[in-house]
N, C-alpha and C positions, 0 to 999 in steps of 0.2 A: 435074792431079790437084788442085792448089790450088784451081783455079777450081770444079771439081765440087764438091769438099768444101764451098767456101764457100755454093754454091747450095743443095746438102742442108740446110747450116746455115740457111740463111734461110728455106727451105721449112718446117723443123721450127719456126722460131721463130714463123712466122706461124699454123702449125697451134695451137701452144701458145697463143699471143695469143687465137686463136679461142676455144678451150676455156675459157681463163680469163674470157672476156667472157661466155660463156655461163653459166658458173658464177656470175658476179657478178650476172646477171640473176636466176638462181634463187634466190641468197640475199636479194636485195632483194624478191622476191616472196614468199619464205618469210617475210621479216621484217616485211614489210607485212600478210600474212595472219595472222601471230601477233599482231601489234599490234591489228589489228581484233578477233580473238577474244577477246585480253585485255580489251580495251574493252568488248566485249560480255559476258565473264564477270563483269568488275567491276560494270558496270550491273546485271546481273542479281543478283548476290549483294548489291549495295547496296539494291536493290530488296525482295530477299527479307529482308535485316535489318529494313528498316524497317517491312515488311509493309504492307496496305491502310490508309490513312488513315480513322481513326474519327471521326465525328461526335461533339458533346459528349454528346448522348443516350446514344450507344452507350458512351463511355467511363464516363457515369454508372452505367448499367446493368451494366457489367463490374465497377465498384467495388462497387456494392451486392452482387453475387453474391459477391465475395470476402469482405465483411463480414458475411456471413449467418451464418458460424459463431460469431459472436459475440452472435447473436440467442438469447436464451433463449425457448422455447415455455413455455406454462402448463403442459404435460405434464412438461418438464424441470424447472420450478421445484417442482411437486408430488412430483417424486421426490426433489429436494435434500431438501425437508421431511420427507419420509418416512425417508431415510438419516440426516439429521440428529438426528431424534427417535431413532432406533436408537444413533446414537453417543453420545448425552447419556446414554441409559440404561446404556451399557457404562461411560462415565466414572464414573457414581454407585454402580456396583455394585462391592461389595467384591472379589468374584472376578474381574472383568472390567477393573477399573481398570488394573491393571499393563499390560495390552496395548492400553488404549484410547488413542486419539490425541487426543480431547477429554478432558482430565484432571479437569474438574469440581471444582475445589479447593473446599472449604468455607472460608469467610474468618473464621469465627467472630464475624462481625457479624451478630447477631441482631435487633437493634432498630432501629428507624427513629427519626429524630428526631421530638420531638413540637412544635417551634416553640418551646420555651420555654428552650432551652440559652443560657447565660450565661457570660461571662467572656472572657479574653484565652488565646489558642492560638498556637502555632506550627505551621505545616505546611512539609514540605520535599517538593517535587515533582520526581522523577525519571523521565522516559520518553522522552527523545530527546537530541538533540544540545544542548539547552540545559536546565537545570534551574532551579527558583524556589524561594527561600525567602520565607515570607509570615508577616506578624504579623496575625491576625485577632480582632478584638472582636466576640463576638456577645451579642445582647440588644436591649433597645429600639433601641438605634442600633447598626447594625454598621457596622463599617469594616475597611479591609485595606491593609496596606502590603507591599509586595512588591520583589524585586528579581530580576532574571534574570541567570544566569551560564552562561557557555559551557563545555561539555565538549570540550576539545580533542581532535582526532583520535587523537594518540599517546596520550592517556590512555583513549579509547573501547576500544582494541584493546591496551593496555598490562597491566602487573600489576594484579591487583584492589586491592591495597593503596594503589596509587597513586589509583585512583578514588574510594576512600572518604577518603583523606586530602584530597584536592581538596574533597570535599562537605565535610567538617569545617572546612577553612580557611575556605571561603565561608560556612558556618553561623555559625563565630566571627566574621567579619569583620560580617556583618549584625546579630549581636547586639550588638557593641561599639558600631558606628555609631549604634544606637538605645539605647545605655546601658542595657540589659536584664541586665547580667552578674549582679546581685544576686538576680534572681527567676528561681525555678524554675518554668519553663512547661512544660506538657503539650505534647507535639508528636505530630502526625499524620504518617507518612511514606508519601508516594504512591510506590510503587516499580511502574512499570507494565512489569514484565517477568514471564514466566511463574514463579510460585512455588508451592510446596507449603507451605501454611501448616500450621503444628502449634500455633497459638494466635494470640491477637490481637496479641502482640509477638513472634513467632515465626514466620519463613517462609524456606524454604530454596529458592534459586534453581533452577528446573528446567533452563532453557537460556537463552542471551542470544538476544535478537532485535533488530531495528532498528538493525542496524550494528555493536551491541558485541559485543566478544570478549574481555573482560577474563579472564586467566588466574586460576586459584585462587579463582573464586567458585562456579561451578556445583556443587550440592548442598551449599552451606554456607548457615548463617542470616546473611542479609544485615543483620538487625537488630544481631547481635552484632559483625559488620564495622563497622557504623557506631559503635556504642559504643566498641569500641576505637580506632578512629582519633578520636574525640572525647577518650577518656583518654589518647591518646598527646599530645594538646596540653595537656589539663590546665587550659585557661583559660576553658572555659565549663560552666554547668550545665544539663542538657536532661535531661527525663523523657521518653522515648519511649513513648507509651501505646497506639499503634496502628500496625500497617503494613497497608496496602491497595494495591491498584491504581486507575487512574484510573477504570475502569468503576464500582468500588464508590462510589468519590468522587463520580461523577457522578451515580449513584443517590440517594445520601445529600444531596447538594446540591439536587436537585430536591424530594426527599421532605420535605425543611424547609418548603417551601411547599406542596406538593401532596402530600396524604396517599393518594393513589391510585398513587403512583409504586411500581413493582415490578420494573422492568427498567431496566439501565444499558447504554448502547451507546457505542461509541467508533467513528467513522470517520474517521481521520485519519491520521497517518504509517503506523499499523497498524489493526487492528480488533479487538475484543473485545466481549465482552457478559458482564454478570451478571444475576442475577434471585433473587428470593426464593421459595424452594423449602421444602416441607414436610419436616419432618425425618424423617418414616416413609419417604420416598421417596430419602433418602439413606444407604446402606449404610455409607458411609465414615466416616459421623459417630462420633467417639470422645469427645464432650463430654457434658455433663449433659442429662437430658430434661426439665428444668425448663421452665416458661413463658419465653418463647413458644416453641411448637413449630415453628420455622422458622429457616433460615439462609440468608444470601445465598451464592449459588454462582457463582463466578468460573469461567467455563466455559472460557476460554482456546481460544475457538472458530478462532482464526486456523489452528491445526493440523488443522481439518477437511478431510479428503481426503488426508491424509498416508499413509493406507494403501490409497490407489488407488481410494477410494469414489466419488472425484469425477471419475474419469478420462472418464466419458460426456460431459462438458461442458468438457473442458480442450481447448486449440488448441495449435497449434504455437507460437504466441506465448509461451503460459503455459509452456510446456515450455522455451523459449530463455531467458525470463527466470528460472526455476528453475535451470537449468543454470549461468548466468552470476553467480547470487546467491552470498553468502558461506555460505548456508544450504541446499544443494542437497537436494530432497525433503522440505522442512520448512516448514510456515506456507503450504500450497498455497491454502488458502481465502483467507487473508489477501493472498496475491500476486494474486488476482483481484480486490479489493475497494479495497485501501487506497491512500492518496496516495504511499506511497513507490514504487508499480509502475506506477499508471495511465497516467501520462506515458510511460513506457517502452514499454508496450503499445502505445499509440497509435502512438509512433515506428516500432515494429517494422512495424505495418501499412502505414504512410506509405512506409517504405523499400521495402516489397514492390511498393506500387503505382508507384511511382517506377521500379523495376527493369523492371516490366512496360509502362511507357511510359504510364501512365494518369493520372499527376500531372506537372506542371512540364515537360512535353514530354520526359520521360523523364531529367530532369537534375537530379542531387542536389547537395548542397553538402558542404563540409568539415564543418561545424557539425552539419547534420543526421546525418550519418554517425556522429558520436561518440555513444558509449553515455550514456544519461542527460540528453542535450541538449535534449529535448522534456520540459519540467516540466509536473508535473500541474496546475499553476496555468493553464498555458496552455489545457488542456480547460476549465475553467471560464470564463475570459476569452472564449475563442472562443464557448462557447456563451450567453455573454451578451449577444453580438451579436443584434440583431434579425433574424428571418428576412429574407433577401435583402440583410442589410448586413453587410459583411466588413471593417469598419475595424480591429476588434482582431485579427481573422485576418490580415490584411495586414501590420499592425505586427509581429505574432509571427514571420510567415513572412520577414520583412525582418531581424530579429534573428538568425535561422538562416541568413541568406545567399541567401535564396529572393526575389529582388526583381522577377520578372516573372510573378508567379502571376496566372491569370485567374479570372474570378467562378466559373467550373466548377471549377478546383482548389480554390478557397476553399470552395466548397459542398461538396466531396467531403471535404476535411480535416474540416469540421465534422461530416460524416456519420461519419466515422470516430470522432470524438470522443465524439459522441453514442451510438455503439455501445458503446464502451468504458465511458462512465458509466453508461448505463442497466444495462448487466449489472452493473455493481458495486452500483448501487442495488437492481436487483431481487434479488440474491444476499444482500444485506444484509436486505432486506425479508424474504426467506424464512426466515432465521435468526430475527428478531424474531417473526414468525408462529409459529414452532415454540414460542417461549417464551410467547407469548401463550396458545396452546392448552393448554401444560402448566399453567400457573398456572389457567387456567378461571374466572377471576372476570369479573363482567358488565362493568366498566369498569376498565381499566387505563392509567395513564400511563406511556410509555416516555421516559425521561430521555436525551438524545443529545447528544454533544460531538464534536469533532474537525475539523480544518480542511476535510476534504472535505464534510462535512455543511453546515458553517458557510458556506462560500464556493462551493460550487457553485450556480448558480442554479436548477436544478430537481431537485437530490437529494431534497429533502423531499417535493415532490409525487410523484415517482416511487416513492419507498418508501411513501407513504400510499396510492397508488393499488394498489400490489401488495400490501400487507398486506392490504387489503379484501378481495382475491381468495382470500387463503390461509387466512384464520382460519374458525372456526367461525361459523355463523349466529347473528346475535343478539349477538354480542360487540361492545364499542364500545372504542375505543383513541384515545390522542392521543399524538403526538410533541412532546416539550417540551424546547427548547433549554436545556441546562444553563448555569448561570451559574458558571463556575470550579469545576467539580466536582473536580479534582486538588488545588485550593488549598482552597477552603472546604470541600468534602467531606472532607479529609483532617482539617481542624480540627473538624468535626461528628462524625467517628467518634472522635475524641480526646474531644470534649465528652461524648459517650454514654458513652464507657468511664470517664471521670472521674466522671459521675454515678452509674454502677452500682456504681464502687468505693467510694461514700463508706457 
């Protein structure tokens, strides 16, 4: 029994070994099959992700297709003109102004310089992250002494009294450094934010723009706030003769030399325009009806489109810019034109092109991914390269951590920049054309200032070209670079005011 039992045990063991061996072979086969399939799927998945390799020509064509939504047709621009004309009428209308997005504030500046203004004047220019104090001598020999002061970020978004105390402190320092303490000088105050003017020296802030958010200022008279800050110090004598914004100053500065000047335009950190309007068209006017029957209107056209009337030309990039801004739903026209936003629009387009594998072999950089990293000045510098020359472009891309850009990459980045800047120039041109058509004079000079207009290599020509297409036949115009409109222009407004008060 023991021998039989042992034999049976051996047989069962051999059978078991044979089964185990077969199972092992099956497992090896299945593992091998699975590995082969896995490799096949991995290869297919990788190929699917990469897609077919495109030629440079195909990439360029695709880039241009994506950028087409930034290109405005003549029909688009004519519609912009028609809508802007209607919105300006709403702003000037007594009944329609409360609901109008373009507020068309009368500035109470009714006379332009005659070129004979004389004397010493102070000017204060606040319109961005820096402000200036100026001492200006007008007359046969003109001179200007100025100093720039910073507005720190905490002050830009802090209490309103803090901002005006800071301005008063800098103003007092400027006066003491030049030993002007005993002289009562007229001051023109350039305050380049939307204001409802109630007189030449009274203006209530409608809303902050350009990154400012000082509490307790909106709805209040900024001249009184400045006077109160100066009074709290008690160490300087200043007579504030006029408050204006930079567009009015730009117009006044050019009108001092060119008596055909009727429009002031700013295309810089923000954008705005003013123009000389007939009193009969200004239902808001609450002043006297004596000569001259005209007044400079501060349009505050940066808010054009806030009611949705420009949605037909806005893009996903504009929507993103707006949503991420500190003032969503406001200043929509400005956000398509001004230097504060142009660079970020270009960056968002570039990021999309990278994501779709159309730039830099689909590889971005940490710097490029940061909001605001593509400065508007980059657009001007890239477009300053001669066609086919990408020196500036390569330097900028390297600053952004993109060190392996091809000529095709550079050409396509330039195309993005051109689309963004051309759209901005054409939109600004449409606005100017509307004002020229409203004025209706045979020959008008447009005073222009702002960093975008000054430093972009083609902005002037792009605007001139488009204005010519949009104005009435037979009209002549010229774009004239303003020489320190917010400084000298403020002094000129104070000079004209002083002349009329005698």
